[in-house]
C-alpha positions as a Markdown table, in Angstrom:
| # | Residue | x | y | z |
|---|---|---|---|---|
| 1 | Met | 23.1 | -32.8 | 70.9 |
| 2 | Ser | 23.3 | -29.1 | 70.8 |
| 3 | Leu | 22.0 | -27.3 | 74.7 |
| 4 | Lys | 18.8 | -25.0 | 74.5 |
| 5 | Asn | 19.6 | -21.3 | 75.7 |
| 6 | Phe | 17.4 | -20.8 | 79.0 |
| 7 | Phe | 17.0 | -17.2 | 77.9 |
| 8 | Asp | 15.4 | -18.4 | 74.2 |
| 9 | Phe | 12.5 | -19.7 | 76.5 |
| 10 | Asn | 9.3 | -17.7 | 77.6 |
| 11 | Leu | 7.6 | -19.3 | 80.7 |
| 12 | Gln | 5.1 | -21.1 | 78.3 |
| 13 | Thr | 7.9 | -22.7 | 76.2 |
| 14 | Leu | 10.0 | -23.6 | 79.1 |
| 15 | Lys | 6.7 | -25.6 | 80.5 |
| 16 | Gln | 6.6 | -27.1 | 77.0 |
| 17 | Phe | 10.6 | -28.0 | 76.9 |
| 18 | Leu | 10.0 | -29.7 | 80.6 |
| 19 | Ser | 7.3 | -31.7 | 79.5 |
| 20 | Thr | 8.4 | -32.7 | 76.0 |
| 21 | Asp | 12.1 | -33.1 | 76.4 |
| 22 | Leu | 12.7 | -34.0 | 80.2 |
| 23 | Lys | 9.4 | -35.9 | 80.4 |
| 24 | Ile | 8.2 | -34.3 | 83.5 |
| 25 | Glu | 4.9 | -35.4 | 84.4 |
| 26 | Glu | 1.8 | -32.6 | 83.4 |
| 27 | Lys | 0.9 | -32.0 | 87.1 |
| 28 | Lys | 4.4 | -30.8 | 87.9 |
| 29 | Thr | 5.7 | -29.2 | 84.7 |
| 30 | Ser | 4.3 | -25.5 | 86.2 |
| 31 | Met | 5.6 | -26.3 | 89.6 |
| 32 | Arg | 9.1 | -27.1 | 88.1 |
| 33 | Ala | 9.3 | -24.3 | 85.5 |
| 34 | Lys | 8.3 | -21.8 | 88.2 |
| 35 | Gln | 11.1 | -23.1 | 90.1 |
| 36 | Leu | 13.7 | -22.4 | 87.5 |
| 37 | Trp | 12.1 | -19.4 | 86.3 |
| 38 | Gln | 12.2 | -17.5 | 89.7 |
| 39 | Ala | 15.8 | -18.6 | 90.3 |
| 40 | Val | 17.1 | -17.2 | 87.2 |
| 41 | Tyr | 15.3 | -13.8 | 87.0 |
| 42 | Lys | 14.4 | -13.0 | 90.9 |
| 43 | Lys | 17.6 | -14.4 | 92.7 |
| 44 | Gly | 20.2 | -14.6 | 89.6 |
| 45 | Leu | 21.0 | -18.3 | 89.4 |
| 46 | Asp | 24.0 | -18.8 | 86.8 |
| 47 | Glu | 24.7 | -22.4 | 87.5 |
| 48 | Leu | 22.0 | -25.1 | 87.2 |
| 49 | Asn | 23.6 | -27.2 | 90.0 |
| 50 | His | 23.3 | -24.4 | 92.4 |
| 51 | Leu | 19.4 | -25.2 | 92.1 |
| 52 | Thr | 19.3 | -27.2 | 95.1 |
| 53 | Thr | 15.2 | -27.2 | 95.4 |
| 54 | Leu | 15.2 | -29.6 | 92.6 |
| 55 | Pro | 16.0 | -33.4 | 92.9 |
| 56 | Ile | 19.6 | -34.0 | 91.8 |
| 57 | Glu | 18.6 | -36.2 | 88.8 |
| 58 | Leu | 16.4 | -33.3 | 87.6 |
| 59 | Arg | 19.4 | -30.8 | 87.9 |
| 60 | Asn | 21.7 | -33.4 | 86.1 |
| 61 | Glu | 18.8 | -33.6 | 83.2 |
| 62 | Leu | 18.8 | -30.1 | 83.1 |
| 63 | Ile | 22.6 | -29.6 | 82.9 |
| 64 | Ser | 22.7 | -32.0 | 80.1 |
| 65 | Lys | 20.1 | -29.7 | 77.9 |
| 66 | Ile | 19.9 | -26.6 | 79.1 |
| 67 | Thr | 22.6 | -23.6 | 79.5 |
| 68 | Leu | 22.3 | -20.5 | 80.8 |
| 69 | Lys | 25.3 | -18.6 | 78.9 |
| 70 | Lys | 24.7 | -15.2 | 78.7 |
| 71 | Pro | 26.7 | -12.1 | 76.5 |
| 72 | Lys | 29.7 | -10.8 | 77.4 |
| 73 | Ile | 30.8 | -7.5 | 78.8 |
| 74 | Ala | 33.1 | -6.5 | 75.6 |
| 75 | Asp | 33.9 | -3.0 | 77.3 |
| 76 | Lys | 32.7 | -1.0 | 80.2 |
| 77 | Gln | 32.9 | 3.0 | 80.9 |
| 78 | Thr | 32.2 | 4.7 | 84.4 |
| 79 | Ser | 31.6 | 8.2 | 84.5 |
| 80 | Lys | 32.1 | 10.7 | 87.6 |
| 81 | Asp | 28.3 | 10.4 | 88.5 |
| 82 | Gly | 28.0 | 7.0 | 88.6 |
| 83 | Thr | 26.5 | 6.4 | 85.0 |
| 84 | Ile | 28.1 | 2.8 | 83.9 |
| 85 | Lys | 27.9 | 2.2 | 79.8 |
| 86 | Trp | 28.7 | -1.3 | 78.7 |
| 87 | Leu | 29.5 | -2.7 | 75.9 |
| 88 | Ile | 28.0 | -6.2 | 75.2 |
| 89 | Glu | 29.0 | -8.6 | 72.7 |
| 90 | Leu | 25.8 | -11.2 | 71.7 |
| 91 | Leu | 26.8 | -14.6 | 71.3 |
| 92 | Asp | 26.9 | -14.4 | 67.5 |
| 93 | Gly | 29.8 | -11.5 | 67.5 |
| 94 | Asn | 27.6 | -8.6 | 67.2 |
| 95 | Lys | 27.9 | -5.7 | 70.0 |
| 96 | Val | 25.2 | -3.2 | 71.4 |
| 97 | Glu | 25.3 | -0.8 | 74.2 |
| 98 | Cys | 23.1 | -0.4 | 77.5 |
| 99 | Val | 23.6 | 2.5 | 79.9 |
| 100 | Phe | 22.8 | 2.5 | 83.8 |
| 101 | Ile | 22.0 | 6.0 | 85.1 |
| 102 | Pro | 21.9 | 6.5 | 88.8 |
| 103 | Glu | 19.9 | 9.2 | 90.1 |
| 104 | Lys | 18.6 | 10.3 | 93.7 |
| 105 | Thr | 15.3 | 8.3 | 94.0 |
| 106 | Arg | 15.9 | 5.8 | 90.9 |
| 107 | Gly | 18.2 | 3.5 | 88.7 |
| 108 | Thr | 17.5 | 3.6 | 85.2 |
| 109 | Leu | 18.6 | 1.3 | 82.6 |
| 110 | Cys | 18.9 | 2.0 | 78.9 |
| 111 | Ile | 18.8 | -1.0 | 76.5 |
| 112 | Ser | 19.0 | -1.4 | 73.0 |
| 113 | Ser | 16.7 | -3.5 | 70.6 |
| 114 | Gln | 18.5 | -3.5 | 67.2 |
| 115 | Val | 22.3 | -3.7 | 66.2 |
| 116 | Gly | 22.1 | -0.6 | 64.0 |
| 117 | Cys | 19.2 | 1.4 | 62.8 |
| 118 | Thr | 17.4 | 2.1 | 59.8 |
| 119 | Leu | 16.4 | 5.8 | 60.3 |
| 120 | Asn | 19.3 | 7.9 | 59.9 |
| 121 | Cys | 18.1 | 10.7 | 62.4 |
| 122 | Arg | 21.1 | 13.2 | 61.9 |
| 123 | Phe | 21.4 | 13.3 | 65.2 |
| 124 | Cys | 22.1 | 10.0 | 66.3 |
| 125 | His | 25.3 | 8.2 | 66.1 |
| 126 | Thr | 23.2 | 4.7 | 65.6 |
| 127 | Gly | 21.8 | 6.7 | 62.6 |
| 128 | Thr | 25.2 | 6.6 | 60.8 |
| 129 | Gln | 25.4 | 2.6 | 61.2 |
| 130 | Arg | 23.5 | 0.1 | 58.9 |
| 131 | Leu | 21.3 | -2.3 | 60.7 |
| 132 | Val | 22.7 | -5.8 | 61.0 |
| 133 | Lys | 20.2 | -7.4 | 62.9 |
| 134 | Asn | 16.8 | -7.4 | 64.7 |
| 135 | Leu | 17.6 | -8.4 | 68.4 |
| 136 | Asn | 15.9 | -11.4 | 69.7 |
| 137 | Phe | 13.8 | -11.1 | 73.1 |
| 138 | Ser | 17.0 | -12.7 | 74.7 |
| 139 | Glu | 19.2 | -10.6 | 73.6 |
| 140 | Ile | 17.2 | -7.8 | 74.9 |
| 141 | Ile | 16.5 | -9.3 | 78.1 |
| 142 | Asn | 20.3 | -10.3 | 78.5 |
| 143 | Gln | 21.2 | -6.7 | 78.9 |
| 144 | Val | 18.9 | -6.7 | 81.8 |
| 145 | Met | 20.5 | -9.8 | 83.1 |
| 146 | Ile | 23.9 | -8.5 | 82.6 |
| 147 | Ala | 23.3 | -5.2 | 84.3 |
| 148 | Lys | 21.9 | -6.9 | 87.2 |
| 149 | Glu | 24.7 | -8.9 | 88.1 |
| 150 | Gln | 27.1 | -6.2 | 87.6 |
| 151 | Leu | 25.4 | -4.3 | 90.1 |
| 152 | Asp | 24.3 | -7.0 | 92.4 |
| 153 | Asp | 20.8 | -6.6 | 91.9 |
| 154 | Trp | 19.0 | -9.5 | 93.3 |
| 155 | Lys | 17.2 | -7.8 | 96.7 |
| 156 | Glu | 13.9 | -7.0 | 96.7 |
| 157 | Gln | 14.8 | -3.1 | 96.7 |
| 158 | Lys | 15.8 | -2.7 | 93.4 |
| 159 | Ile | 18.6 | -0.6 | 92.4 |
| 160 | Ile | 17.4 | -0.6 | 88.6 |
| 161 | Thr | 14.1 | 0.7 | 88.8 |
| 162 | Asn | 13.1 | 1.6 | 85.3 |
| 163 | Ile | 13.7 | 0.1 | 82.1 |
| 164 | Val | 14.1 | 2.3 | 79.1 |
| 165 | Leu | 14.2 | 0.9 | 75.6 |
| 166 | Met | 15.9 | 3.7 | 74.2 |
| 167 | Gly | 19.4 | 2.6 | 73.0 |
| 168 | Met | 20.2 | 1.7 | 69.6 |
| 169 | Gly | 17.6 | 0.8 | 67.2 |
| 170 | Glu | 13.8 | 1.5 | 66.6 |
| 171 | Pro | 11.9 | -0.6 | 69.0 |
| 172 | Phe | 8.8 | -0.8 | 66.6 |
| 173 | Tyr | 10.8 | -2.1 | 63.8 |
| 174 | Asn | 11.6 | -5.2 | 66.2 |
| 175 | Tyr | 7.9 | -5.0 | 67.2 |
| 176 | Asp | 7.5 | -8.8 | 68.1 |
| 177 | Asn | 10.7 | -9.3 | 70.0 |
| 178 | Val | 10.2 | -6.2 | 71.6 |
| 179 | Lys | 7.1 | -7.2 | 72.7 |
| 180 | Met | 8.1 | -10.8 | 74.3 |
| 181 | Ala | 10.9 | -8.9 | 76.1 |
| 182 | Val | 8.6 | -6.6 | 77.7 |
| 183 | Glu | 6.2 | -9.6 | 78.8 |
| 184 | Ile | 9.4 | -11.0 | 80.6 |
| 185 | Leu | 9.9 | -7.9 | 82.1 |
| 186 | Lys | 6.5 | -7.5 | 83.6 |
| 187 | Asp | 6.8 | -10.9 | 84.8 |
| 188 | Lys | 5.3 | -11.2 | 88.5 |
| 189 | Asp | 7.3 | -14.4 | 88.7 |
| 190 | Gly | 10.4 | -13.0 | 87.1 |
| 191 | Leu | 11.6 | -9.6 | 86.8 |
| 192 | Asn | 8.7 | -8.0 | 88.0 |
| 193 | Tyr | 8.8 | -4.4 | 86.6 |
| 194 | Gly | 5.6 | -2.6 | 86.5 |
| 195 | Pro | 4.0 | -1.2 | 83.2 |
| 196 | Lys | 5.1 | 2.2 | 84.3 |
| 197 | Lys | 8.5 | 1.3 | 85.0 |
| 198 | Ile | 9.1 | 0.4 | 81.7 |
| 199 | Thr | 9.2 | 3.1 | 78.8 |
| 200 | Val | 9.4 | 2.0 | 75.2 |
| 201 | Ser | 10.6 | 4.9 | 72.7 |
| 202 | Thr | 10.0 | 5.5 | 69.4 |
| 203 | Ala | 11.0 | 7.7 | 66.4 |
| 204 | Gly | 7.3 | 7.8 | 65.3 |
| 205 | Ile | 6.3 | 4.5 | 63.8 |
| 206 | Ala | 2.5 | 5.9 | 63.9 |
| 207 | Asp | 0.8 | 2.6 | 62.6 |
| 208 | Lys | 2.3 | 0.5 | 65.3 |
| 209 | Ile | 1.6 | 3.1 | 68.1 |
| 210 | Pro | -2.0 | 1.8 | 68.5 |
| 211 | Leu | -1.2 | -2.2 | 68.8 |
| 212 | Ala | 1.5 | -1.2 | 71.1 |
| 213 | Ala | -1.3 | 0.4 | 73.2 |
| 214 | Lys | -3.2 | -2.9 | 73.4 |
| 215 | Glu | -0.3 | -5.5 | 73.5 |
| 216 | Ile | 2.5 | -4.1 | 75.1 |
| 217 | Gly | 0.9 | -1.1 | 77.5 |
| 218 | Thr | 4.1 | 0.3 | 79.2 |
| 219 | Tyr | 5.2 | 4.3 | 78.8 |
| 220 | Leu | 5.3 | 5.4 | 75.6 |
| 221 | Ala | 8.2 | 8.0 | 74.8 |
| 222 | Leu | 8.2 | 9.6 | 71.4 |
| 223 | Ser | 11.3 | 11.3 | 69.9 |
| 224 | Leu | 9.8 | 14.5 | 68.2 |
| 225 | His | 12.9 | 16.9 | 68.0 |
| 226 | Ala | 10.8 | 19.5 | 66.1 |
| 227 | Pro | 7.7 | 21.4 | 65.9 |
| 228 | Thr | 6.7 | 21.1 | 62.3 |
| 229 | Asp | 6.9 | 18.6 | 59.6 |
| 230 | Glu | 9.1 | 20.8 | 57.6 |
| 231 | Ile | 11.8 | 21.1 | 60.0 |
| 232 | Arg | 11.4 | 17.5 | 61.3 |
| 233 | Glu | 11.9 | 16.1 | 57.8 |
| 234 | Leu | 15.3 | 17.8 | 57.8 |
| 235 | Ile | 16.5 | 15.9 | 61.0 |
| 236 | Met | 14.5 | 12.4 | 60.9 |
| 237 | Pro | 13.5 | 11.2 | 57.4 |
| 238 | Ile | 10.8 | 9.0 | 59.0 |
| 239 | Asn | 8.5 | 11.9 | 59.3 |
| 240 | Lys | 7.9 | 11.9 | 55.6 |
| 241 | Lys | 5.8 | 8.8 | 56.0 |
| 242 | Phe | 4.6 | 9.4 | 59.3 |
| 243 | Lys | 3.4 | 13.2 | 60.0 |
| 244 | Ile | 3.7 | 14.9 | 63.6 |
| 245 | Lys | -0.5 | 15.3 | 62.8 |
| 246 | Asp | -0.3 | 11.6 | 62.7 |
| 247 | Leu | 1.7 | 11.2 | 65.7 |
| 248 | Ile | -0.3 | 13.5 | 68.0 |
| 249 | Glu | -3.6 | 11.5 | 67.0 |
| 250 | Gln | -2.0 | 8.0 | 67.7 |
| 251 | Cys | -0.5 | 9.3 | 70.8 |
| 252 | Lys | -3.9 | 10.7 | 72.1 |
| 253 | Tyr | -5.3 | 7.0 | 71.5 |
| 254 | Tyr | -2.3 | 5.1 | 73.3 |
| 255 | Leu | -2.9 | 7.4 | 76.3 |
| 256 | Leu | -6.4 | 6.7 | 76.6 |
| 257 | Lys | -6.0 | 2.8 | 76.3 |
| 258 | Phe | -3.2 | 3.2 | 79.0 |
| 259 | Met | -4.7 | 5.3 | 81.5 |
| 260 | Leu | -8.0 | 2.7 | 81.4 |
């Protein structure tokens, strides 16, 4: 029997799994799911047999059915100013980058949402690569988990204070997985990042902006790069579909929704 990967669950599906596969009685399911969720996302648990708040029989059951396996670091580069770039090899062998940028008052982690990209922006190296795949939400979250492990960032005062989806890929072309990842990032029983500590960046997928305002509700960053449609289309082909005027209107809507 193949093991389920913990990071493929959200909190609701984890509860369902504990109920149906481990036969935990209904009145204890939420408590056990919360214990496991908090141990992994708040404390950095990486071995289920270390979860001593659970009875040993339940721990053994979990070990027989769930793995906490994460992607591995294929390469690491550290600059003089303390910026760290990790090349992460996913479980399927594809690779993505995430970058930690330390500053005096905050530490920002830039994460990816796709392997490759379809947008072909002239200034972006990822745009020279073909789109290989959308990351699933666990692959997005695991970038954060790996960075937290590397920085030993499990204390109440966070080292990684801000998360930005500005790495490889266009987040709004992987909308559902980005939405799910943000929900896990914001979960107060989990990674516990406030909506104003998370930024989703877009090259200008205007028709997704209103939906993101309602369902994602974080800061929004727009890669504009040019003041006119004529110039922008030369460097960002997506502008042929979504004009600057449309983007401005949708960003105004997003701002009104976000500030409510």
